[in-house]
C-alpha positions in Angstrom: 9.5 20.1 17.4 7.6 19.2 20.3 7.1 15.6 20.1 6.1 13.6 23.2 6.7 9.8 22.1 5.9 9.0 25.6 2.4 10.0 25.3 2.4 9.3 21.5 2.2 5.7 22.0 -0.5 5.9 24.5 -2.7 8.6 23.3 -2.1 7.9 19.5 -2.2 4.4 18.3 -1.2 3.1 15.0 -5.0 3.5 13.8 -5.2 7.1 14.7 -1.6 7.7 13.5 -2.7 6.7 9.8 -5.5 8.9 10.0 -3.4 11.6 11.7 -0.6 11.4 9.0 -3.0 12.9 6.4 -4.5 15.3 8.7 -1.2 16.4 9.7 -1.0 18.6 6.8 -3.6 20.5 8.0 -3.5 20.2 11.8 0.1 19.7 13.0 -1.3 18.9 16.3 -0.8 14.8 15.8 2.8 15.4 14.7 3.7 12.6 17.3 6.4 10.1 16.8 4.3 7.5 15.5 3.3 10.1 12.7 6.9 10.6 12.3 7.2 6.8 11.4 4.5 6.9 8.9 5.7 10.1 7.0 9.3 8.2 6.6 7.9 5.0 5.2 5.0 6.7 3.8 7.1 8.2 1.1 6.8 5.0 -0.8 3.9 3.5 1.0 0.0 3.5 0.6 -0.3 5.8 3.7 0.7 8.6 1.5 -2.3 11.1 0.8 -4.0 9.4 -2.0 -4.7 12.0 -4.8 -6.5 9.9 -7.4 -5.1 6.5 -7.9 -6.4 6.0 -11.7 
């Protein structure tokens, strides 16, 4: 994977990363280091794509 942690932190802040993590499924453009962090911790986190919390 072409990951650029250097630009990732600057261009993609945590805020954008959270949104990107959900969009990464459709758009693998924002597959940055920050996104990777969320993916790793989102396994059991609220950042995981919410289907229907009911």
